[in-house]
C-alpha positions as CSV (number, residue, x, y, z in Angstrom):
1,M,0.3,-0.3,-0.5
2,R,1.0,4.0,-0.9
3,E,2.3,6.2,2.4
4,L,0.0,8.5,2.6
5,A,1.2,12.0,3.1
6,G,0.2,13.4,6.6
7,L,-2.1,16.4,7.2
8,D,0.5,18.9,7.5
9,T,2.1,18.2,4.3
10,V,-1.6,18.7,2.7
11,Q,-2.3,22.1,4.3
12,S,1.1,23.1,3.1
13,F,0.4,22.0,-0.7
14,L,-3.5,24.2,-0.1
15,V,-2.2,27.3,1.0
16,L,0.6,27.0,-1.6
17,A,-1.9,26.6,-4.3
18,E,-4.0,29.2,-3.0
19,E,-1.0,31.9,-2.8
20,L,1.2,30.3,-6.0
21,N,3.9,31.8,-4.8
22,F,6.4,29.8,-2.3
23,R,7.8,33.4,-0.2
24,R,3.7,34.3,0.7
25,S,2.9,30.5,1.5
26,A,5.9,29.9,3.5
27,E,4.9,33.1,5.9
28,R,1.3,32.1,6.1
29,L,2.4,28.5,6.8
30,H,5.5,30.2,9.3
31,L,8.0,28.0,7.5
32,D,11.1,29.1,5.4
33,Q,11.2,28.2,1.9
34,S,13.0,25.4,1.9
35,A,11.1,23.9,3.9
36,L,8.0,24.2,1.9
37,T,9.7,23.1,-1.1
38,R,10.8,19.8,0.9
39,R,7.4,19.3,2.2
40,I,5.6,19.7,-2.0
41,Q,8.5,17.7,-3.1
42,K,7.5,14.6,-0.8
43,L,4.0,15.1,-1.5
44,E,4.7,14.8,-4.7
45,H,7.0,11.7,-4.5
46,L,3.9,10.0,-2.3
47,L,1.6,10.7,-5.2
48,G,3.3,9.3,-8.0
49,F,2.6,12.8,-9.7
50,R,3.4,16.3,-9.9
51,L,0.7,18.5,-8.5
52,L,2.6,22.2,-9.7
53,E,4.8,23.3,-12.8
54,R,7.1,25.7,-11.6
55,S,9.5,28.2,-13.3
56,T,11.6,31.1,-12.3
57,R,8.3,32.9,-12.6
58,E,5.8,31.4,-11.6
59,V,3.7,27.9,-10.1
60,S,0.9,26.8,-11.6
61,L,-1.3,24.0,-11.1
62,T,-1.3,20.9,-13.1
63,Q,-4.4,19.5,-14.1
64,A,-3.6,16.4,-11.5
65,G,-3.0,19.3,-8.7
66,R,-6.0,21.2,-9.5
67,S,-8.2,18.3,-9.1
68,F,-6.0,17.1,-5.7
69,Y,-6.6,20.6,-3.8
70,E,-10.3,21.1,-4.7
71,D,-11.1,17.9,-3.4
72,N,-8.9,18.1,-0.2
73,A,-10.0,21.9,0.1
74,H,-13.3,20.3,0.8
75,L,-11.6,17.9,2.7
76,M,-10.0,19.9,5.1
77,R,-12.8,22.0,5.5
78,R,-15.1,19.3,7.0
79,Y,-12.3,18.4,8.7
80,E,-11.9,21.7,10.6
81,E,-15.8,21.7,10.6
82,S,-15.7,18.1,12.9
83,V,-12.7,19.5,15.0
84,Q,-15.4,22.2,15.6
85,A,-18.1,20.3,16.2
86,A,-16.2,17.6,18.6
87,R,-15.3,20.7,20.6
88,R,-18.8,22.0,21.1
89,I,-19.2,18.7,22.0
90,A,-16.5,18.0,24.7
91,E,-17.7,21.6,26.1
92,G,-21.0,20.8,26.9
93,K,-22.2,22.9,23.7
94,A,-23.7,20.2,21.4
95,G,-24.2,16.8,21.0
96,Q,-27.5,15.2,22.0
97,L,-28.8,14.6,25.9
98,R,-31.6,12.2,26.7
99,V,-34.0,13.3,29.3
100,A,-37.0,11.5,30.2
101,Y,-39.9,12.3,33.3
102,M,-42.7,10.2,34.9
103,A,-46.2,12.6,35.2
104,F,-45.6,14.8,38.1
105,A,-42.1,16.4,36.7
106,A,-44.2,17.3,33.3
107,T,-45.9,20.3,34.5
108,E,-43.0,22.3,36.1
109,L,-39.5,20.9,36.5
110,M,-38.9,19.3,33.6
111,P,-40.1,22.3,31.4
112,A,-38.3,24.9,33.1
113,A,-34.7,22.9,33.3
114,V,-35.4,22.6,29.2
115,A,-36.2,25.6,28.5
116,R,-33.4,27.0,30.5
117,F,-30.8,24.2,29.4
118,R,-32.1,25.5,26.1
119,Q,-31.3,29.2,26.6
120,V,-27.8,28.5,27.2
121,H,-27.3,25.7,25.0
122,P,-29.2,26.1,21.9
123,H,-26.6,23.7,19.9
124,V,-27.0,20.4,22.1
125,D,-30.3,17.8,20.5
126,M,-32.7,17.2,23.1
127,R,-34.6,14.2,23.0
128,L,-38.0,14.0,25.8
129,S,-39.3,10.6,26.3
130,Y,-42.0,10.3,28.4
131,I,-41.2,6.6,31.0
132,R,-42.7,5.7,33.9
133,T,-39.8,6.0,36.8
134,Q,-39.5,2.0,36.4
135,G,-39.3,2.7,33.0
136,Q,-35.9,5.0,33.5
137,K,-34.4,2.2,35.8
138,I,-34.1,0.2,33.0
139,A,-33.4,2.7,30.0
140,L,-30.8,4.2,32.2
141,A,-29.0,0.9,32.8
142,N,-29.4,-0.3,28.7
143,D,-28.2,3.5,27.6
144,E,-31.5,4.7,26.6
145,I,-31.5,7.9,27.9
146,D,-28.6,10.1,30.3
147,L,-31.0,11.8,32.6
148,G,-34.2,10.4,34.4
149,Y,-36.8,12.6,36.3
150,M,-38.4,9.7,38.8
151,I,-40.5,9.3,42.2
152,G,-37.7,8.6,45.2
153,P,-36.0,8.0,46.3
154,F,-33.5,5.9,44.8
155,D,-29.8,5.2,46.0
156,H,-27.8,2.5,44.0
157,P,-24.3,2.6,44.0
158,D,-24.1,2.6,39.7
159,Y,-26.8,6.4,39.8
160,H,-26.1,10.0,41.1
161,S,-29.3,11.4,42.4
162,V,-30.6,14.3,43.6
163,P,-34.1,15.8,44.7
164,L,-35.9,18.4,43.2
165,S,-38.7,18.6,44.9
166,S,-40.7,17.5,48.0
167,E,-44.1,18.1,47.6
168,P,-47.8,17.6,49.8
169,L,-50.3,15.4,48.5
170,Y,-54.2,16.3,48.1
171,V,-57.3,14.4,48.5
172,V,-59.2,15.0,44.6
173,T,-62.7,14.8,45.3
174,P,-66.0,15.2,43.6
175,R,-67.8,18.9,44.2
176,S,-69.9,18.7,47.5
177,H,-68.3,15.7,48.6
178,P,-68.2,14.3,52.2
179,L,-64.8,15.0,53.4
180,L,-64.7,18.2,52.4
181,L,-66.5,19.4,55.1
182,Q,-63.8,18.6,57.7
183,P,-61.4,21.2,59.3
184,N,-58.6,19.0,58.2
185,I,-58.2,15.5,56.7
186,T,-56.0,12.7,57.7
187,P,-55.0,9.4,56.4
188,Q,-57.6,8.1,58.7
189,D,-60.2,10.0,57.7
190,L,-60.0,7.7,53.6
191,I,-60.6,4.6,55.5
192,G,-63.4,3.2,53.7
193,Q,-63.6,6.0,50.6
194,D,-63.5,4.2,47.9
195,M,-61.0,5.4,45.5
196,I,-59.6,5.6,42.3
197,L,-56.1,5.3,41.2
198,G,-53.7,5.1,38.6
199,D,-52.9,1.6,36.9
200,M,-49.9,-0.9,38.8
201,R,-48.9,-0.9,34.7
202,E,-48.1,3.2,34.3
203,W,-48.5,4.0,37.7
204,D,-46.4,1.2,39.8
205,E,-44.1,3.2,41.5
206,Y,-46.9,6.0,43.1
207,R,-49.0,3.4,43.6
208,W,-46.1,1.5,46.0
209,R,-45.6,4.6,47.5
210,L,-49.3,5.4,48.7
211,N,-49.1,1.7,49.6
212,D,-46.3,2.1,52.4
213,L,-47.2,5.8,53.6
214,F,-50.8,4.4,54.3
215,S,-49.7,0.9,55.2
216,A,-47.9,2.8,58.1
217,E,-50.8,4.4,59.6
218,G,-53.1,1.5,59.5
219,V,-54.8,2.2,56.4
220,A,-55.7,-0.2,53.3
221,L,-56.6,1.8,50.9
222,K,-60.2,0.8,49.0
223,V,-59.4,1.1,45.7
224,T,-62.8,0.5,43.4
225,L,-61.5,1.5,39.8
226,E,-58.2,1.9,38.1
227,A,-57.1,4.5,34.8
228,S,-54.3,5.1,32.8
229,N,-54.3,8.6,32.2
230,T,-54.5,11.6,35.0
231,L,-57.7,12.8,32.4
232,A,-59.6,9.4,32.8
233,L,-58.5,9.7,36.8
234,I,-60.5,13.4,37.1
235,G,-63.3,12.8,34.9
236,L,-64.2,9.1,37.1
237,V,-63.4,11.7,40.1
238,A,-65.9,14.2,39.3
239,A,-68.7,11.6,38.0
240,G,-68.8,10.8,41.9
241,L,-67.4,7.5,41.2
242,G,-64.7,8.4,44.4
243,V,-61.7,9.7,45.6
244,T,-58.1,9.9,44.2
245,I,-54.5,11.4,45.7
246,Y,-52.5,13.7,43.9
247,P,-48.9,15.3,44.7
248,E,-49.3,18.9,44.7
249,S,-47.6,19.7,41.4
250,L,-50.8,18.8,39.5
251,I,-53.5,20.6,41.7
252,G,-52.9,23.2,39.4
253,F,-54.0,21.1,36.7
254,L,-56.9,19.4,38.0
255,G,-60.0,22.0,36.6
256,R,-63.2,23.2,38.4
257,T,-65.0,19.9,38.4
258,V,-63.2,18.5,41.7
259,E,-61.9,19.8,44.8
260,V,-58.6,19.5,46.6
261,R,-57.6,19.4,50.5
262,Q,-54.2,18.7,51.7
263,I,-53.3,15.6,53.6
264,M,-52.3,16.6,56.3
265,H,-49.2,14.3,57.9
266,P,-45.5,14.7,57.0
267,A,-44.8,12.3,55.7
268,F,-47.7,12.3,52.9
269,R,-45.8,14.2,50.5
270,N,-43.9,12.8,46.9
271,R,-40.1,13.0,46.4
272,T,-39.2,13.6,42.6
273,I,-35.4,13.3,42.0
274,L,-33.0,13.5,38.7
275,V,-30.9,10.3,38.2
276,W,-27.8,9.8,35.9
277,K,-25.3,6.9,35.8
278,R,-22.3,7.7,37.6
279,S,-20.2,6.6,34.4
280,N,-22.2,9.3,32.2
281,R,-19.7,12.4,32.9
282,S,-20.2,14.0,29.6
283,N,-20.5,17.8,30.2
284,Q,-24.0,18.1,28.4
285,V,-25.1,15.8,32.0
286,R,-23.4,18.0,34.1
287,A,-24.6,21.5,32.9
288,F,-28.6,20.0,32.6
289,V,-27.8,18.8,36.6
290,E,-26.6,22.0,37.7
291,I,-29.6,24.0,35.6
292,A,-32.4,21.8,36.8
293,K,-31.2,21.7,40.6
294,H,-32.0,25.1,41.0
295,I,-35.6,25.1,39.4
296,G,-38.6,24.6,41.5
297,P,-39.4,24.1,45.7
298,R,-37.6,22.0,47.4
């Protein structure tokens, strides 16, 4: 196989092809003319054909030299562009960032962080995915996402996590429901209440957290209906078929067909965390985490 010329040698020829003058070319390249001459001679030897016609008065390109210049000038521009693109990625100013979120982060925490991140890093390609908490853990393990907004806590030696919010839980009832007559609602007040909750396929982590909270207070939830999305849950509650439990972040999106009351117990809170792999040290991830940590209530 014929030896290939080095990048410096090809770059020297490109400059000379533009200047068609050894002195000016040598000055641009910060070389002496003899060194430039040796580079061009070496390049022609490696290629096996002449690139330049030389006389005492002028330098011109051969037809082969013109073709070689045009192709390599294009390649050199692409090389320089690729260096700049790679540098932006290394600096966290470009590249791709894949962020997953669950329902409770979709209203405020995630959108606010994404908006701020895109202002600071407009060239980073952001990919957003709605994935339930357990699905995010699998996606992180398989390197399908870079960051996940999920229900916490999540303690694992292979992952970093930062708390983003700890919000109170509310009972969502039909209008004129008897629970609304009470000055305060406690977990015990929900004993025997028909409960409408998200199904286990989509709401598994949240359901487990609720069961743990109520079990600790000696309360068994009476789940009479399940639904897969928030609109269906609210519609069923508004129709008088039962009550549900939502974190504070969703209360402002419920509309006027239902009423809400906070469950007055210090443990009845929902925690949202941001999780990423310890092995993922990309600048994009670090930059997003710093922004996300300063958004939303604690």
